[in-house]
FITORFI-97908 format. One line per 2 residues: number of its first residue (from 1); for each residue y, z negated, x negated of N, C-alpha, C. Coordinates in steps of 0.001 Angstrom, whole numbers, plus 524288, in hexadecimal, padded with zeros to 5 digits. Atoms other than C-alpha are relative to their C-alpha. Layout:
// FITORFI-97908
NUM	Y,Z,X,Y,Z,X,Y,Z,X | ...
***
This chain:
// FITORFI-97908
1	7FD3D,803A5,7FCB5,7D044,81D45,7FFB6,7FC19,7FC9C,8030B | 803CC,8034B,7FD59,7C56A,81398,802AE,8022F,7FA93,80132
3	7FDC7,80527,7FF29,7CDFD,8077F,80233,8044F,8004E,80418 | 7FBB7,80042,7FC53,7D70E,80371,80D0E,80203,7FA6E,80049
5	7FD7D,80515,7FFB1,7DF92,7F7FD,810B8,7FC3B,7FBC5,801CA | 803B5,803E3,7FDFD,7D4ED,7F106,81872,7FC1A,7FE62,7FBCA
7	803AE,80146,80427,7CB52,7F1D8,80D1A,80297,7FCB3,7FBC4 | 7FD2B,802FF,803F4,7D59C,7ECC8,803A9,800E4,7FA6C,801D1
9	7FF23,8053B,7FDE1,7D8E9,7E162,80C83,7FADE,7FCFB,80052 | 8051F,80291,7FFC7,7CA82,7DE5F,80EB7,7FE5B,7FDFA,7FA9E
11	80165,801B1,80552,7C868,7DDB6,80009,8034D,7FB51,7FE57 | 7FC77,8043C,80183,7D433,7D4CF,7FE69,7FEAE,7FADC,802B5
13	8011D,804CF,7FD11,7CFB7,7CB22,808CE,7FA31,7FEB1,80028 | 805A9,800C0,7FFF9,7C129,7CBB0,805E9,7FE75,7FA3F,7FF5E
15	80148,8057A,80102,7C0FC,7BDA5,800CB,8014D,7FC81,804AE | 7FE17,80357,7FBCB,7C7FA,7B863,80CCF,7FD5D,800F9,80540
17	8025B,7FE7F,7FAFB,7BF8D,7BE91,8176F,7FD24,7FB97,802C4 | 8031D,8042C,7FDA3,7B73B,7B28E,819B6,8032B,7FB16,8012A
19	7FCBB,80494,7FF04,7C2B5,7A91E,81AC0,800E5,7FF3E,805D7 | 7FE66,800D6,7FA8C,7C650,7A2B9,827AF,80505,8031D,80110
21	7FBBA,7FC71,7FEA5,7D092,7AABA,82F00,80552,7FE22,7FE0E | 7FAE5,801F0,801C5,7DC1D,7A1DD,82BBF,8009E,800AA,7FA18
23	7FFC5,7FF4F,805B0,7D8C7,7A24B,81D47,8004C,805CD,7FE90 | 7FFB7,7FA5E,800EA,7D6C2,7B0FD,81DF5,80595,801F4,800B3
25	7FA8B,7FE69,7FF23,7E45A,7B2BD,823B3,80385,7FE26,7FB95 | 7FCDA,801F1,80459,7EA29,7AA44,81908,7FEE7,8032D,7FB15
27	80160,7FCBA,80474,7E2D6,7B218,80ED1,802DB,80541,80056 | 7FD5E,7FAF2,7FF3A,7E84A,7BED2,81491,805E6,7FF89,7FF4F
29	7FA61,800D1,800AD,7F617,7B93B,81531,8014E,7FF6C,7FA3E | 7FF29,800DB,80593,7F522,7B4C3,8071F,7FF53,80513,7FCE6
31	800E5,7FAF2,8028F,7EFA5,7C1E9,802D2,804A7,803A8,800E2 | 7FB74,7FCC2,7FEB7,7FAB0,7C8FF,809CF,804CD,7FE25,7FD06
33	7FB94,80231,802E5,8048B,7BFDD,8038C,7FFD7,801AD,7FA49 | 8008B,7FE76,80585,7FF34,7C2BB,7F5DC,80114,805CE,7FF42
35	7FF28,7FA5A,8006A,7FED5,7D179,7F823,805C4,80157,800C8 | 7FA88,7FEE8,7FED6,80C75,7D167,7FDE1,80370,7FEB4,7FB47
37	7FCE6,80180,8048D,81237,7C9FC,7F263,7FF06,803B7,7FB6C | 80160,7FC7E,80455,80AF6,7D260,7E87F,802B2,80555,8009D
39	7FDCD,7FACC,7FF27,80FA7,7DF18,7EEAB,805F5,8000D,7FFE8 | 7FA45,8002B,8002D,81DD9,7DAF5,7F090,801D0,7FF30,7FA5E
41	7FEA8,800E1,8057D,81E24,7D60A,7E28A,7FF5B,8050D,7FCDA | 800EA,7FB04,8029F,8185D,7E2E3,7DDBB,80457,803DE,80142
43	7FBD6,7FC60,7FE6E,8226A,7EAA3,7E586,8052F,7FE92,7FD6E | 7FB0C,801B7,8026D,82DB6,7E27D,7E03F,80027,8014D,7FA38
45	80043,7FEFE,805A8,82920,7E4AB,7D241,7FF93,805CD,7FEAD | 800B9,7FA67,800F0,8271F,7F34F,7D3F6,8053D,8029A,7FECB
47	7FB2B,7FD51,80179,83146,7FBB8,7CD2E,7FFCB,805DC,80130 | 80092,7FA6F,7FED0,82C0B,808FF,7D13D,800C5,800F9,805D7
49	7FF4E,7FE8A,7FA87,82DE6,81063,7DE06,7FB4E,7FE71,80341 | 804D9,80146,7FD43,81FB9,80EB2,7E1FD,7FDCA,7FAE4,7FDF2
51	802B8,804A2,801DA,81750,802A3,7E126,7FC83,8019A,7FB60 | 802B5,7FEA3,804E0,81018,80207,7D400,7FAED,8030F,800A6
53	804FE,7FD50,7FF39,802BB,80647,7D92B,800E1,805CA,80128 | 7FEFF,7FA98,7FE6E,80856,812A1,7DF33,80312,802F2,7FBD1
55	7FD27,7FDAA,8045D,8119A,81528,7D3EC,7FC2D,801BB,7FBC7 | 803F6,7FEBD,803F2,80603,814E2,7CA8E,7FCA4,804A0,801BF
57	80315,7FBAC,7FDDD,7FE1D,81DE3,7D365,802F8,80528,7FF81 | 7FCBB,7FB52,80061,8094C,8279C,7D3DA,80084,801C2,7FA4D
59	7FF67,7FEC8,80595,80B1E,826DF,7C51E,7FB05,80274,7FDC1 | 804FC,7FDE5,801EA,7FCA3,8292A,7C246,7FF14,8058A,8020E
61	800B5,7FAD0,7FDAB,7FC16,834AB,7CBA6,803B3,803F8,7FD8C | 7FC36,7FC65,8025F,80850,83A8E,7C5A2,7FE23,801D1,7FAA4
63	801F6,7FE92,80532,80257,83A43,7B817,7FBCC,8043C,8007A | 80443,7FC45,7FF41,7F678,841AC,7BD35,801AC,80507,802BB
65	7FE58,7FB5B,7FD14,7FE32,84B54,7C588,80247,8043F,7FC7F | 7FD54,7FC4B,8037B,804B8,851E2,7B9EF,7FC8E,804AB,7FE9E
67	80390,7FBC9,8017B,7F898,85A03,7B6CB,7FE98,803A3,80487 | 80146,7FCCC,7FB6E,7F7AD,85F9E,7C4A5,803A6,804A3,8008A
69	7FCE4,7FB49,7FF0F,7FC59,86D3C,7C857,801C1,80020,805AE | 7FDC3,7FFE3,7FAC0,80549,86ED5,7D41B,801B3,80587,80154
71	7FE45,7FAF2,7FDFA,80708,87B38,7DC0F,8024D,7FF1A,8056D | 7FD76,8009F,7FAF6,81096,87BB4,7E758,7FE49,8045D,803AD
73	801A0,7FC0A,7FC35,80B9B,8828E,7F390,803E0,80085,8047D | 7FBB4,7FFD2,7FC34,816FA,87F42,7FCA9,803ED,7FBE0,7FE52
75	7FC17,803EA,8016C,822D2,87654,7FCC8,7FDBA,7FA88,7FF8E | 80226,8053F,80024,81A3A,86A93,7FF3D,7FA39,7FFA7,7FE91
77	8059C,80013,8013F,80C33,86E82,7FBF6,7FF15,801F4,7FA6E | 800FE,7FED1,80578,80700,86EB7,7EE14,7FA2B,7FFB5,7FEDA
79	8055C,80008,801FB,7FA16,871DD,7E77E,80032,7FD3F,7FAB9 | 80021,802F8,804E2,7F6E7,86822,7DCC2,7FA6E,80039,7FDEE
81	80544,7FF81,8022A,7EB81,86A9D,7D39F,7FFB9,7FDFA,7FA6A | 800F7,801B5,8055C,7E578,86580,7C73B,7FC19,8039C,7FD56
83	8039E,7FC32,8022C,7DD7C,8719F,7C44C,7FB7A,80110,8039D | 8049B,7FF1F,7FCBB,7D131,86F96,7CC52,800A2,7FDED,80594
85	7FF46,80236,7FAC9,7D640,867CF,7D80C,8059F,800D6,801CB | 7FADB,7FEEF,7FDCC,7E18E,86B05,7E118,80107,7FC83,804AF
87	7FE4C,80316,7FB84,7E90E,8627F,7EAA0,80502,80261,8022C | 7FB4C,7FE04,7FD73,7F3A8,865E9,7F45A,80364,7FB64,80193
89	7FC37,80423,7FED1,7FFC2,85D6D,7F58F,80423,80227,803A7 | 7FBC0,7FEB6,7FC70,80932,85DF6,800F6,803F9,7FB98,7FF85
91	7FC48,80436,8010B,81536,8566E,7FCC2,8030E,7FE71,804E7 | 7FD36,80146,7FB2D,81BB0,85726,80A2B,7FCCF,7FC30,80350
93	80374,80368,7FCE6,80FFA,850DB,810F8,7FDD4,7FB6F,7FCD8 | 801F4,80409,80393,80CDD,84853,8051D,7FA0D,7FFA1,80031
95	805AE,7FFCA,7FFF0,7FEC3,84CAE,80494,7FDF1,802E8,7FB40 | 802D9,7FD3E,80421,7F4F7,85142,7FA80,7FA5A,8005F,801C4
97	8057A,7FF62,7FE6F,7E737,85660,7FC44,7FC73,7FBE6,7FD8B | 80311,80451,80233,7E267,84B34,7F3A1,80048,7FB2B,8037C
99	7FF32,80429,7FC17,7E715,84229,7FEB3,802A1,7FB13,7FDE4 | 7FDB1,804C2,8023E,7ECCB,837FB,7F551,805B6,7FF5C,80198
101	7FA77,80033,7FEB3,7FAFE,83B77,7F85F,800C9,7FD99,80561 | 7FF4F,801FF,7FAB2,7F97E,838D9,806F1,7FD76,7FAA3,800CF
103	80290,8050F,7FF5E,7F016,82D52,805BB,802F8,7FB9E,7FD43 | 7FD5C,80406,8030E,7F74D,825D8,7FB27,805E1,7FFC5,80111
105	7FA5F,7FF90,7FEE7,804E0,82A21,7FFA5,80347,7FF8A,7FB02 | 7FD6A,7FFA8,8050F,80880,82C1A,7F177,7FE1B,80522,7FD9B
107	801AB,7FAE8,80203,80853,83934,7EA5C,7FB1E,7FFB5,7FC93 | 804BC,7FF91,80334,7FB08,83CC7,7E4E5,80152,80327,7FB1F
109	7FF3E,7FD16,804DE,7F954,84381,7D7D1,801D0,8059B,80113 | 7FEA3,7FA92,7FEB9,7FA7F,850EF,7DE4F,805A7,80062,801F9
111	7FA98,80016,7FE13,80710,84D8C,7E582,803C0,7FEE9,7FB80 | 7FCAB,80125,80486,80CA6,847D3,7D8FB,800B4,804CF,7FC8F
113	7FF86,7FB24,80309,809BD,854A3,7D202,8041A,80395,8027D | 7FC1A,7FCDA,7FD37,811C6,85B95,7DC8F,80576,7FDD5,7FF11
115	7FAD5,80259,800B9,81D0E,851F2,7DB72,801E5,800A6,7FA67 | 7FE9C,7FF33,80579,81CC9,852FA,7CCA7,801B5,805AD,7FF1B
117	7FEC0,7FA70,80088,81CD1,861D8,7CD81,80551,80156,80266 | 7FB21,7FEF1,7FD28,8283C,861B7,7D719,80473,7FC55,7FE7F
119	7FC19,803DF,801BC,82F99,856A5,7D041,801FD,7FCBA,80499 | 7FEBF,80348,7FB89,82F21,84E4E,7DC8D,7FE77,7FA63,7FEE1
121	80103,8058C,800A5,82F4C,83F8D,7DD4C,7FB44,7FE69,8034B | 804AF,80173,7FCFE,8218D,83AEA,7E127,800C5,7FB0D,80344
123	7FF12,804D3,7FD10,82706,82DDA,7E5E8,801B8,80121,8059D | 7FE65,7FE8A,7FABA,82CAD,834F2,7F1AC,7FB4F,800E3,80396
125	804BB,7FEE0,7FD05,81EA9,837A5,7F601,7FC40,7FB53,80043 | 80327,804C2,7FFB7,81982,829C0,7F4A8,80151,7FD12,80508
127	7FF25,8032B,7FB55,817CD,8212B,8008D,803F1,7FBB4,7FED4 | 7FC1E,8042B,800B1,82316,817C3,80266,7FD5D,7FAAF,7FF9B
129	802B8,80500,80005,818F3,80CFC,803FB,7FE51,7FE4F,7FA8D | 80166,80154,80555,81628,80D76,7F562,804B5,7FE58,7FCC6
131	7FB41,80144,802EB,8242F,80A52,7F1A1,800E8,7FA22,7FFB0 | 7FE9E,8057C,800C5,8297E,7FD7D,7ECC4,802C2,7FDDD,804D3
133	7FD06,801E8,7FB7B,832E6,7FC5A,7F848,7FC88,7FF01,804BB | 8038C,800CE,7FB93,8281D,7FDF6,80269,7FC6A,7FB4E,7FF1B
135	80348,80480,8013B,81FA1,7F3F5,7FB81,8031D,7FAF4,800B9 | 7FCB0,8049C,7FF37,82AED,7EA52,7FB4E,800B7,7FEE2,805D2
137	7FF50,800A5,7FA5A,82D1F,7ECA6,809DA,7FAFD,7FE0A,80296 | 80503,80189,7FDAC,81EA8,7EB17,80D0A,7FEC9,7FA3E,7FF20
139	8014C,80565,80152,81DD4,7DDD4,80679,804BF,7FC67,80001 | 7FB51,80344,80003,82B63,7D876,80942,7FF40,7FADF,802F6
141	80106,804CD,7FD20,82629,7CE6E,812FC,7FC72,7FC6B,7FCCD | 802F8,803D7,802FD,820D0,7C20D,80CFC,7FB69,7FE0E,80342
143	8047B,8027D,7FD80,81347,7BD15,81046,80023,7FA55,7FE31 | 7FF3F,80584,80154,815B6,7AE7C,810B0,7FADC,7FD01,7FFFE
145	8047D,8037E,7FFC4,80BD0,7A402,80D8E,8003C,7FCD6,80514 | 80033,8033C,7FB50,8076E,79B8D,818FB,7FFB1,7FA4D,7FE47
147	7FFE5,80593,80153,80A9A,78D15,8183E,7FB1A,7FD4C,8020E | 80463,8031F,7FE10,8007F,78281,81A77,8008A,7FF3A,805DA
149	80009,80065,7FA4C,7FC9F,78119,828B3,802EA,7FB27,801EB | 7FD52,804D1,7FE78,80222,77341,82929,805E7,800C5,80073
151	7FA53,7FF3C,7FFF7,80FD5,7787E,826BF,801CA,80444,803D2 | 7FE90,7FBE4,7FC50,80F83,7830A,8313D,80354,7FDCA,80463
153	7FCA5,80170,7FBA0,81A11,78252,83B97,7FE2E,8032A,804BA | 80246,7FD45,7FB82,8129E,785D8,847F6,80331,7FEAB,804D6
155	7FCEF,80108,7FB40,81AE5,78765,85451,7FCCE,7FCE8,803FA | 8028B,80370,7FC2E,817CC,77D91,85F29,7FCE1,8031C,803FF
157	802D4,7FCEA,7FC13,8140A,7882D,868EE,7FAD2,80222,7FDE2 | 804E7,7FE3D,80263,809A6,78D22,85F70,7FC2E,7FB71,7FFAA
159	80360,804A2,80048,80472,77F69,85D3D,7FDBB,7FEBC,80558 | 801D0,80123,7FAB2,803B7,77D2B,86BEE,7FBF4,803FB,801BA
161	80396,7FBCA,7FE7C,7FD06,78A45,86DEB,7FAA8,7FF4B,7FD76 | 80501,800A3,802A6,7F29F,78794,863BC,7FD2F,7FB22,801D4
163	80276,804C7,7FDEB,7F031,779CC,8691C,7FD9A,80100,80559 | 8020A,7FEEA,7FAC3,7EE83,77EE2,87701,7FB46,8039C,7FFC6
165	80483,7FC7D,80089,7E501,78948,87248,7FB13,7FD1F,7FE4D | 80497,802E0,801DB,7DC1B,77F02,86C34,7FE13,7FBFF,803EA
167	801A9,803C3,7FC01,7DBAF,77611,8782F,7FB71,80233,8032C | 8046F,7FE6A,7FCC5,7CF10,77695,87FB8,7FBBB,802C6,7FCF7
169	8040E,7FD75,80328,7C78B,77CA4,8745C,7FD05,7FBCD,7FD0E | 802DB,80396,8034A,7BCE9,775D9,86D28,7FBA9,7FDBE,80281
***
């Protein structure tokens, strides 16, 4: 987990860092507009419960979980092993000793082995934030383009305020 949101944003705006502030803000608005449209479009086209990236992750993990052995130690705690390595899954707390279940908020391979063994629906243990409905809700607001400055409708009190602030300077 070496990447975080700040690093991702820094990489995305790397080209714009040296721009004047007004151009930087326009670059950020435009970037947000593109991301917003892309994500809402992706959510609208999604036919699965989870967004495609998370659906694929769950599917890949499920394929690999079939070979794991599951032993129940209590109603909610399970030992999951692949022969030489053992992990402990707590389905009530949604944790695993591999830490993926709690960090990713989606069942890890060990948790999926438990759900497969118990014939439980793994989607019930996925974060709601990975669902199509949550993605649609997150991007429902439109990021509008900004018109040319000449066409802006600036209230008179703002115009007066900015004129009075520039008097006596220079």
